[in-house]
MARTI-590435 format. One record per residue: residue number from 0; x, y, z of N, C-alpha, C in turn. Coordinates in steps of 0.2 Angstrom, whole numbers, plus 2048, in hexadecimal, padded with zeros to 3 digits. Each point is the difference from the previous one (the first is absolute). Layout:
! residues N
PT_NUM_X_Y_Z_X_Y_Z_X_Y_Z .
...
//
This chain:
! residues 322
PT_0_72C_BA3_6D1_7FC_805_801_805_807_803 .
PT_1_800_801_7FD_802_807_802_7FE_806_803 .
PT_2_7FA_803_7FC_7FC_805_804_7F8_7FE_7FE .
PT_3_7FC_802_802_7F9_7FF_7FD_7FB_807_805 .
PT_4_7FB_802_7FB_7FF_808_803_7F8_7FF_7FF .
PT_5_7FD_801_802_7F9_800_803_7FC_806_801 .
PT_6_7FA_802_7FD_7FE_806_802_7FB_803_805 .
PT_7_7FC_7FD_7FE_7FA_7FD_806_7FB_7FF_803 .
PT_8_802_7F9_7FB_7FC_7F9_7FF_809_7FD_801 .
PT_9_7FF_7F8_805_807_7FD_7FF_802_7FD_807 .
PT_10_7FC_804_802_804_7FF_808_7FA_802_806 .
PT_11_803_7FC_806_7FB_806_809_805_802_803 .
PT_12_7FE_804_803_804_800_806_7F9_7FE_805 .
PT_13_805_802_808_7FC_7FB_805_7FC_806_802 .
PT_14_7FF_801_808_7FB_806_800_805_803_803 .
PT_15_805_7FD_803_804_804_805_807_803_7FC .
PT_16_7FE_7FC_7F9_807_803_7FB_806_7FF_7FF .
PT_17_802_7FB_806_806_7FB_801_802_7FE_7FD .
PT_18_7FA_7FA_7FC_800_7FA_7FB_7FC_803_7F8 .
PT_19_807_7FB_7FB_7F8_801_7FA_802_7FA_7FA .
PT_20_7F8_7FD_7FF_801_7FA_7FE_7FC_804_7F7 .
PT_21_805_7F8_7FD_7FE_801_7F6_7FC_7FC_800 .
PT_22_7FA_804_7FA_7FC_7FA_7FF_7FE_800_7F8 .
PT_23_807_7FF_800_803_7FF_7F9_7FF_7FA_7FE .
PT_24_803_7FC_807_804_7F6_7FD_809_807_801 .
PT_25_802_804_802_805_800_804_806_7FD_801 .
PT_26_803_7FA_7FF_801_7FA_807_804_803_806 .
PT_27_803_807_7FE_804_803_804_7FC_7FF_808 .
PT_28_7F7_7FF_800_7FD_7FE_805_800_808_805 .
PT_29_7FF_7FF_808_7FD_805_803_807_807_803 .
PT_30_800_808_801_807_801_801_7FC_804_807 .
PT_31_808_800_804_7FF_802_804_803_807_7FF .
PT_32_7FD_806_803_800_809_7FA_806_802_809 .
PT_33_805_801_7FF_805_802_805_801_807_7FC .
PT_34_7FC_808_802_803_807_7FD_805_805_807 .
PT_35_802_801_7FB_807_806_803_7FD_804_805 .
PT_36_7FC_805_7FC_7FF_806_804_7F5_7FF_800 .
PT_37_7FE_802_7FD_7F7_801_801_7FF_7F8_7FE .
PT_38_7FA_7FD_806_7FF_7FD_7FC_7F8_7FF_7FB .
PT_39_7FD_7FC_7FD_7FC_800_7F8_7F8_803_805 .
PT_40_800_7FD_805_7FC_804_808_7FC_806_7F9 .
PT_41_806_804_805_7FE_809_7FC_7FE_800_7FC .
PT_42_801_7FD_7FB_7FC_801_7F9_7FB_7FD_7FE .
PT_43_7FA_802_7FC_7FB_7FC_7FE_801_7FC_7F6 .
PT_44_7FD_7FC_801_7FF_7FD_7FB_7FF_7FF_7FA .
PT_45_7FF_809_7FE_7FF_805_7FC_805_800_7FE .
PT_46_806_804_804_806_801_7FF_804_7FC_800 .
PT_47_7FF_7FA_7FE_806_7F9_7FC_7FE_800_7F9 .
PT_48_805_803_7FD_800_802_7F9_802_7F9_7FE .
PT_49_804_7FF_803_803_7F5_7FB_803_7FF_806 .
PT_50_801_7FA_801_808_7FB_803_801_7FD_7FC .
PT_51_809_7FF_801_804_7FC_7FD_804_7FE_804 .
PT_52_800_7F9_7FD_806_7FC_803_804_801_7FD .
PT_53_805_7FD_805_809_7FE_7FD_804_7FC_803 .
PT_54_802_7FE_7F9_804_7F9_803_808_802_800 .
PT_55_802_801_809_808_802_7FF_804_7F5_801 .
PT_56_807_803_805_801_7FD_7FD_803_7FB_80B .
PT_57_7FC_804_802_7FD_7FF_805_7FA_801_807 .
PT_58_7F9_7FF_7F6_7FA_7FD_804_7FF_805_7FD .
PT_59_7FA_801_800_7FA_804_7FD_7FC_804_803 .
PT_60_7FE_805_7FC_7FE_80C_803_7FC_800_7FD .
PT_61_7FA_803_802_7FC_801_7FF_800_808_7FF .
PT_62_7FF_805_7FB_800_807_7FE_7F9_801_800 .
PT_63_7FC_807_803_7FD_803_7FF_801_805_7FE .
PT_64_7FB_801_7FA_800_806_7FA_7FA_806_807 .
PT_65_801_805_802_7FB_803_806_7FC_804_7FE .
PT_66_7F9_806_800_801_805_7FC_7FF_803_807 .
PT_67_805_804_801_7FF_806_807_806_804_7FB .
PT_68_7FF_809_804_803_804_7FC_805_802_807 .
PT_69_807_801_7FE_805_7FF_802_804_808_803 .
PT_70_7FE_804_806_803_803_801_805_802_805 .
PT_71_805_805_7FE_807_800_803_7FF_808_801 .
PT_72_805_7FF_806_801_80B_7FE_804_7FF_805 .
PT_73_803_804_7FA_809_803_7FE_802_807_804 .
PT_74_800_800_806_806_808_7FF_805_802_800 .
PT_75_7FD_804_7FE_803_806_7F9_80A_7FF_804 .
PT_76_804_7FF_7FC_807_802_805_805_802_7FC .
PT_77_7FC_807_7FA_807_803_7FE_807_7FE_7FD .
PT_78_7FE_7FB_7FE_809_7FC_800_7FB_7FA_7FA .
PT_79_808_803_7FB_7FF_7FC_7F7_806_7FE_7FE .
PT_80_800_7F9_7FD_807_7FB_800_7FC_7FF_7F9 .
PT_81_809_7FE_7FF_7FE_7FD_7F9_806_7F8_802 .
PT_82_800_7FC_7FD_801_7F8_803_808_7FE_7F7 .
PT_83_803_7FD_802_806_800_7F8_7FF_7F8_803 .
PT_84_7FC_7F9_7FD_803_7F7_800_804_801_802 .
PT_85_805_7FB_803_806_7FE_7FD_800_7F9_806 .
PT_86_807_7FD_7FD_801_7F6_802_804_804_805 .
PT_87_805_802_801_803_803_807_7FD_802_807 .
PT_88_7FD_803_7FC_7F9_803_807_7FA_7FF_7FC .
PT_89_7FA_7FE_804_7FD_7FD_7FD_7FC_808_7FB .
PT_90_7FF_809_804_801_802_7FF_804_809_804 .
PT_91_801_804_7FB_800_804_806_7FA_807_7FF .
PT_92_801_806_802_7FF_803_802_7FF_807_7FB .
PT_93_7FD_804_7FF_804_805_7FD_802_808_809 .
PT_94_7FE_7F9_807_803_802_805_808_7FE_803 .
PT_95_802_7FC_7FA_806_7FD_803_7FC_7FA_802 .
PT_96_7FC_800_804_7FF_7F9_803_800_7FB_7FE .
PT_97_801_7FA_802_803_7F8_7F9_7FB_7FC_807 .
PT_98_7FB_7FD_7FB_7FC_7F7_804_806_7F9_7FC .
PT_99_803_7FD_803_802_7FA_7FF_7FB_7FB_7FA .
PT_100_804_7FE_7FD_7FF_7FA_7FC_800_7FA_802 .
PT_101_7FB_7FD_802_801_7F8_802_801_7FC_7FF .
PT_102_801_7FE_7F8_804_7FC_7FC_7F9_7F8_806 .
PT_103_7FD_7FF_7FF_7FF_7FB_802_801_7FA_7FC .
PT_104_7FF_801_7F9_800_7F9_7FC_808_7FD_804 .
PT_105_807_807_7FC_806_7FD_804_802_7FD_808 .
PT_106_7FA_802_800_803_7FB_80B_7FE_7FB_7FE .
PT_107_7FA_7FE_7FD_7FA_7FA_7FF_806_7FC_7FA .
PT_108_803_805_7FE_803_7FA_7F9_804_7F7_802 .
PT_109_802_802_806_806_7F9_801_7F9_7FC_803 .
PT_110_7F9_800_804_7FE_7FB_801_7FD_7FF_7FC .
PT_111_7FE_803_7FC_7FD_800_7F4_803_7FC_7FF .
PT_112_80A_7FF_801_801_7FB_7FE_801_7FA_7FF .
PT_113_7FE_801_80A_802_7F7_7FF_7F9_7FD_800 .
PT_114_7FA_806_803_7FA_7FB_7FD_801_7FD_7FC .
PT_115_7FF_804_7FA_800_800_7FA_805_7F8_7FC .
PT_116_804_801_803_804_7F8_7FE_7FE_7FB_802 .
PT_117_7FC_801_804_800_7F7_804_7F7_800_7FE .
PT_118_7FF_805_7FE_7F8_800_7FC_804_7FE_7F6 .
PT_119_806_800_800_802_7FC_7FA_802_7FA_7FE .
PT_120_801_7FF_808_802_7FB_800_7FB_7FA_801 .
PT_121_7FB_801_804_7F9_7FB_800_7FA_801_7F8 .
PT_122_805_806_7FB_7FA_800_7FB_801_7F8_7FB .
PT_123_7F9_7FB_7FF_804_7FB_7FA_7FB_800_7FB .
PT_124_807_7FE_7FB_7FC_805_7FA_7FB_7F9_7FD .
PT_125_7FC_804_7FD_7FC_7F7_7FB_7FB_7FE_805 .
PT_126_802_803_808_7FB_7F9_805_7FC_804_803 .
PT_127_7FC_7FD_806_7FE_803_805_800_805_805 .
PT_128_800_806_802_803_801_803_801_7FE_807 .
PT_129_801_7FF_806_801_7FE_807_800_807_805 .
PT_130_7FB_7FD_806_7FE_806_806_808_801_800 .
PT_131_804_7FE_801_806_806_803_803_804_7FD .
PT_132_7FD_800_7F7_7FF_806_7FC_7FE_807_801 .
PT_133_7F9_7F9_800_7FB_808_803_802_803_802 .
PT_134_803_7FE_808_801_804_804_805_802_801 .
PT_135_804_800_7FD_803_805_7FD_7FD_806_7FC .
PT_136_7FE_7FE_7FB_7FD_803_7FB_7FE_807_803 .
PT_137_7FD_7FF_808_7FA_805_804_806_803_800 .
PT_138_805_7FB_805_804_807_803_805_806_7FA .
PT_139_803_7FB_7FE_800_806_7F9_7FF_808_802 .
PT_140_7F7_7FD_7FD_7FB_804_7FE_7FE_805_805 .
PT_141_800_7FC_808_7FE_805_807_807_805_7FE .
PT_142_808_7FD_7FE_804_805_800_7FF_807_7FE .
PT_143_7FF_7FE_7FA_7FE_807_7FC_7F9_805_7FE .
PT_144_7FE_7F8_806_7FA_807_800_801_805_809 .
PT_145_803_7FB_802_806_804_807_801_807_7FD .
PT_146_806_7FF_7FC_802_807_7FC_7FB_804_7FE .
PT_147_7FB_802_7FB_7FA_800_7FD_7FE_804_804 .
PT_148_7FC_7FB_806_7FD_806_808_805_806_802 .
PT_149_804_7FD_7FE_808_806_806_801_805_7FC .
PT_150_7FE_800_7F8_803_807_7FB_7F7_803_800 .
PT_151_7FB_7FD_800_7F8_806_802_7FF_803_807 .
PT_152_801_7FD_807_805_800_802_801_809_803 .
PT_153_804_7FD_7FD_808_806_801_7FD_805_7FB .
PT_154_7FE_7FF_7F9_7FF_804_7F9_7F8_804_806 .
PT_155_7FD_7FF_804_7FA_802_804_801_805_805 .
PT_156_802_7FB_802_805_808_809_805_805_7FC .
PT_157_803_7FD_7FB_805_809_800_7FB_805_7F9 .
PT_158_7FB_7FD_7FC_7FC_801_7FC_7FA_807_805 .
PT_159_7FC_7FB_804_7FE_804_807_804_805_804 .
PT_160_806_7FF_802_804_807_804_802_805_7FC .
PT_161_804_7FE_7F6_7FE_806_800_7F8_802_7FE .
PT_162_7FD_7FD_7FF_7F8_808_7FF_7FE_801_805 .
PT_163_801_7FE_808_7FD_804_804_806_804_805 .
PT_164_804_801_7FD_808_805_802_7FF_806_7F8 .
PT_165_7FD_7FF_7FA_802_803_7FC_7F9_804_7FD .
PT_166_7FF_809_7FE_7FA_7FC_7FB_800_802_7FA .
PT_167_808_7FF_7FE_800_801_7F9_809_7F9_7FD .
PT_168_7FD_7FD_7FD_807_7F9_801_800_7FF_7F7 .
PT_169_806_802_7FE_800_801_7F8_805_7F8_802 .
PT_170_7FF_7FD_7F9_806_7F9_801_801_7FF_7F4 .
PT_171_802_7FD_800_802_7FF_7FA_7FF_7FA_7FD .
PT_172_7FC_7FF_7F9_7FD_7FB_800_803_7FB_7FC .
PT_173_805_7FD_801_803_7FA_7FD_7FE_7FA_7FD .
PT_174_801_801_7FD_7FC_7FA_7FA_806_7F6_801 .
PT_175_800_800_806_802_7FA_803_7FE_7FA_7F9 .
PT_176_7FE_800_7FF_7FD_7FA_7F9_807_802_7FD .
PT_177_801_806_7FE_806_7FF_7FE_808_800_800 .
PT_178_7FE_801_808_808_800_800_800_7FB_804 .
PT_179_7FC_7FB_803_802_7F8_7FE_803_7FE_7FD .
PT_180_801_803_7FB_803_7FC_7FC_808_800_7FE .
PT_181_800_803_804_80A_801_802_7FF_7FA_807 .
PT_182_804_7F9_7FC_802_7F9_803_803_801_805 .
PT_183_805_807_801_804_800_807_7FE_803_806 .
PT_184_7F8_803_7FD_7FD_806_807_7F9_7FD_7FE .
PT_185_7FF_7FA_800_7FA_800_800_7FB_7FA_803 .
PT_186_805_7FD_804_7FF_7FF_806_7FE_803_805 .
PT_187_803_804_800_803_806_804_7F9_804_802 .
PT_188_7FF_804_7FA_7F8_804_7FE_7FA_7FA_7FF .
PT_189_800_7FC_7FF_7FB_7FB_804_7FD_800_808 .
PT_190_806_801_802_802_7FC_809_7FE_809_803 .
PT_191_7FF_806_7FE_801_803_7FE_7F7_804_804 .
PT_192_7FB_7FD_7FC_7FC_800_7FD_7FF_808_802 .
PT_193_7FF_803_7F8_801_808_801_7F8_7FE_7FF .
PT_194_7FE_7FE_7F9_7FC_801_7FC_7F6_7FF_807 .
PT_195_803_7FB_806_7FD_7FF_803_7FC_805_805 .
PT_196_80A_803_803_7FF_807_803_7FB_805_7FE .
PT_197_801_803_7F9_7FD_804_800_7F9_7FC_7FF .
PT_198_7FF_7F9_7FB_7F6_802_802_7FE_802_804 .
PT_199_802_800_809_7FE_803_806_802_805_800 .
PT_200_806_802_800_7FE_806_7FE_7FC_805_7FF .
PT_201_800_803_7FB_7F8_800_7FA_7FA_7FF_805 .
PT_202_7FD_7F9_803_7FB_7FD_803_7FF_805_804 .
PT_203_805_802_807_800_803_807_7FF_805_7FC .
PT_204_804_806_7FA_7FD_806_7FE_7FA_803_802 .
PT_205_7FB_7FA_7F9_7FB_800_7FE_7FA_800_80B .
PT_206_802_7FB_803_7FF_801_803_7FF_805_808 .
PT_207_808_801_800_800_809_804_7FC_802_7FC .
PT_208_804_804_7FB_7FC_805_7FC_807_805_802 .
PT_209_806_7FC_7FD_806_806_800_801_7FE_7F8 .
PT_210_805_804_7FB_801_801_7FB_807_7FA_7FF .
PT_211_800_7FD_7FE_804_7F9_7FB_800_801_7F8 .
PT_212_808_802_7FE_801_800_7F8_804_7FB_801 .
PT_213_801_7FF_7F8_803_7FB_7FD_807_805_7FC .
PT_214_807_803_7FF_800_804_7FC_808_7FC_7FC .
PT_215_801_7FD_7F7_805_7FF_7FC_805_802_805 .
PT_216_805_7FA_7FF_808_7FE_804_804_802_7FD .
PT_217_7FE_803_7F8_806_801_7FD_804_806_804 .
PT_218_808_800_800_808_803_803_7FC_805_805 .
PT_219_7FD_7F9_805_7FF_805_807_803_800_803 .
PT_220_807_7F7_7FF_806_800_803_806_806_7FD .
PT_221_7FC_7FE_7FC_809_806_7F9_7FE_809_803 .
PT_222_7FE_801_803_7FE_809_7FE_801_800_806 .
PT_223_802_805_802_804_803_808_7FA_804_801 .
PT_224_7FE_7FF_805_7F7_803_804_801_809_802 .
PT_225_805_7FF_7FE_802_808_802_800_803_7FD .
PT_226_806_800_7FB_7FF_806_7F7_7FC_7FC_7FB .
PT_227_800_7FA_803_7FF_7FB_7F7_803_7FF_7FB .
PT_228_807_801_802_809_7FC_7FA_7FB_7F8_800 .
PT_229_804_7FE_7FB_7FD_7FA_7FF_809_7FC_802 .
PT_230_7FF_7FB_806_805_7FD_800_801_7F9_800 .
PT_231_805_7FD_7FB_7FD_7FB_801_806_7FB_804 .
PT_232_7FB_7F7_801_800_7FC_804_801_7FA_7FE .
PT_233_804_7FD_803_7FF_7F8_7FD_7FD_800_808 .
PT_234_7FF_7F8_7FE_7F9_7FC_808_806_800_807 .
PT_235_804_7FE_7FB_804_7FF_809_804_808_803 .
PT_236_7FE_804_7FE_7FF_80A_7FF_7FB_7FF_806 .
PT_237_803_800_80A_7FA_804_803_800_807_803 .
PT_238_805_802_7FD_800_808_801_800_806_7FE .
PT_239_7FC_804_7FD_7FE_805_7FA_807_806_803 .
PT_240_803_801_7FA_805_803_805_7FF_806_7F7 .
PT_241_7FC_807_801_7FC_804_7FA_808_806_7FF .
PT_242_805_800_7F7_804_804_802_800_806_803 .
PT_243_7F8_803_7FA_7FD_808_802_7FF_802_806 .
PT_244_7FB_7FC_804_7FD_805_807_807_7FC_805 .
PT_245_802_7F8_800_804_7FF_805_7FD_7FD_808 .
PT_246_7F8_7FC_7FB_7FD_7FE_808_801_7F8_7FD .
PT_247_802_7FE_806_801_7F9_803_7F6_7FD_803 .
PT_248_803_7FE_7FC_7F8_7F8_803_801_7FA_800 .
PT_249_7FC_7FE_801_801_7F7_802_7FC_800_7F7 .
PT_250_800_7FC_7FC_7FB_802_7F8_7F9_7FC_801 .
PT_251_7FF_7FD_803_7F8_7FF_803_7FE_807_803 .
PT_252_802_803_807_7FD_804_801_7FF_804_7FA .
PT_253_806_802_7FA_7FF_806_7FE_7FA_7FE_7FB .
PT_254_803_7FA_7FE_7F7_7FF_7FA_7FA_801_805 .
PT_255_7FF_7FB_808_7FA_803_802_7FF_809_7FF .
PT_256_804_806_802_7FF_804_7FD_7FD_802_7FC .
PT_257_803_7FC_7F9_7FA_802_7F8_7FE_7FB_800 .
PT_258_7FD_7FE_803_7F9_7FC_800_7F9_806_802 .
PT_259_804_800_807_7FB_807_805_800_805_7F9 .
PT_260_805_804_800_801_803_7F9_7F9_802_7F8 .
PT_261_803_7F9_7FE_7F9_7FF_7FA_7F8_7FD_802 .
PT_262_7FF_7FE_807_7FC_801_803_7FC_806_801 .
PT_263_804_803_803_7FB_806_801_802_805_7F7 .
PT_264_804_800_7FD_7FD_802_7FA_7FC_801_7FE .
PT_265_7FC_7F7_7FE_7FC_7FF_7FC_7F8_801_807 .
PT_266_801_801_805_7FD_803_805_7FC_806_7FD .
PT_267_808_804_7FE_7FD_806_7FD_7FD_803_7F9 .
PT_268_800_7FA_7FF_7FD_800_7F7_7F8_7FE_803 .
PT_269_800_7FB_803_7FA_7FE_801_7FC_805_800 .
PT_270_802_805_806_7FA_804_805_801_805_7FC .
PT_271_804_800_7FC_800_808_7FC_7FB_7FE_7FA .
PT_272_7FB_7FA_7FA_7FF_7FE_7FE_7F9_7FE_802 .
PT_273_7FE_7FD_806_7FB_7FE_803_7FF_804_807 .
PT_274_801_803_802_7FB_804_804_7F9_800_803 .
PT_275_7FD_7FF_805_7FA_7FF_7FD_7FC_7FA_800 .
PT_276_804_7FC_7FA_7FE_7FB_7FE_800_7F9_809 .
PT_277_7FF_7FB_802_7FE_7FE_804_801_7F6_7FE .
PT_278_801_800_7F9_7FE_7F8_7FF_807_7FE_801 .
PT_279_800_7FB_800_806_7FB_7FF_803_802_7FB .
PT_280_809_800_800_803_800_7FE_805_7FC_7FB .
PT_281_804_7FC_7FD_804_7FD_7FF_808_804_801 .
PT_282_805_7FA_803_805_803_7FF_803_803_7FA .
PT_283_806_801_801_805_801_7FB_800_7FA_7F9 .
PT_284_802_7FA_801_802_7FA_7FF_7FA_7FE_800 .
PT_285_7F9_7FF_805_7FB_7FB_800_7FD_7F8_803 .
PT_286_809_801_803_801_7FB_803_7FF_800_809 .
PT_287_7FB_806_802_7FC_800_804_7FC_806_802 .
PT_288_7FD_7FF_803_7FA_806_803_806_807_803 .
PT_289_7FD_805_7FA_801_808_808_7F9_7FF_7FF .
PT_290_7FE_803_808_7FC_7FD_805_7FD_806_802 .
PT_291_7FD_805_7FD_7FF_808_803_7FA_800_800 .
PT_292_7FD_7FF_804_7F8_801_804_800_809_801 .
PT_293_7F7_800_7FF_7FB_807_801_803_803_807 .
PT_294_805_805_7FF_802_803_807_806_801_803 .
PT_295_803_7FB_7FA_808_7FF_801_803_803_7FD .
PT_296_7FE_806_7FC_805_803_7F9_803_805_806 .
PT_297_7FB_804_805_804_806_803_808_7F8_802 .
PT_298_7FE_7FF_804_808_7FD_804_804_7FB_7FC .
PT_299_7FE_801_7F7_805_7FB_7FE_803_808_7FC .
PT_300_7FF_805_800_803_808_7FE_803_800_805 .
PT_301_7FF_801_807_806_7FF_807_804_7FD_7FE .
PT_302_7FE_7F7_7FC_808_7FC_802_804_802_7F8 .
PT_303_7FE_802_7FC_804_802_7FD_803_805_7FE .
PT_304_7FB_807_805_807_808_7FF_804_7FD_805 .
PT_305_7FF_7FB_808_804_7FE_804_807_7FF_800 .
PT_306_7FF_7F7_7F7_806_802_7FC_806_7FA_806 .
PT_307_806_801_800_806_800_801_802_805_806 .
PT_308_7FD_7FD_809_802_806_803_809_805_800 .
PT_309_801_802_804_806_804_800_806_7FA_801 .
PT_310_7F9_801_809_806_7F9_805_803_7FB_7F8 .
PT_311_7FC_7FE_801_803_7FB_7FD_805_800_7FB .
PT_312_7FE_808_7FA_808_801_7FF_806_800_803 .
PT_313_7FF_802_803_805_802_805_801_7FB_802 .
PT_314_7FF_7F8_7FF_805_7FB_806_805_7FE_7F7 .
PT_315_7FE_802_7FC_804_7FD_7F8_804_801_7FF .
PT_316_806_7FE_804_809_800_7FF_802_802_7FE .
PT_317_804_804_7FA_805_805_7FD_808_7FE_800 .
PT_318_802_7FE_7FC_808_800_7FF_801_807_803 .
PT_319_808_803_803_802_806_802_801_801_7FA .
PT_320_801_806_7FB_803_803_7FB_805_7FF_802 .
PT_321_805_800_7FD_80A_7FE_7FD_801_806_7FD .
//
């Protein structure tokens, strides 16, 4: 059993909401509940809509679906940004700031390979597996679980920090399923966990009521962010050098500016077509939600008019004209 769900029956909570007992014959018995934040005492039984029991490599976990309205206040910062997801750096924003790619799987690979070799040696074909085999199997599973949790924790923290410090976030809607078909980069792409990050980014954008939009990634790396000239680059070319306007930029920084410009252009088109409407509108690719609420149209107009500030443009280096 990996997962079991209950709606209104099949379980019973103790009076102090510190224990849960299952009444449908579930053999796991009674669970002690340890909550990291608010305990269940703060919620009525009518608010608990579903209980889900999940078995992980390190034990059982009980998840509660609670009907409660979450409201978070976002203090307007006047900041807008676009982000370019990558492998060298996890992402680079339109202001040139970078976030490190932690490479959790790569760092744990040596330990994982050693544990997997021990597991393979203890496997007996066509025979009942020993207790030592099952102990080692759990060790391997726990190592993989640790990597998975590290990725999730990093994605949540980075997405939340990005949402709290900006009023508009634009990112490129990468087709990760297609990208991992590249045998040389598939492990690194999976380890970066871009999809999980963008899912949390959209979640926090909705909670904090900021605008978050995905744009097509086509030519964001190739096009010059200053004059628009298309400059062909290989994966090994890390610097954007425009022969037309003499701009020199890190390729990821150049791409992030282009992504932000695409987002602003799309938002401008959206405003021209939907001013006065207050319902949610999907973004350009349908990958995520473009969250626009009643009363936010005026703020959104200011963001589009603001665009990329002159101070940001002044920091873009150019070659000296010969």
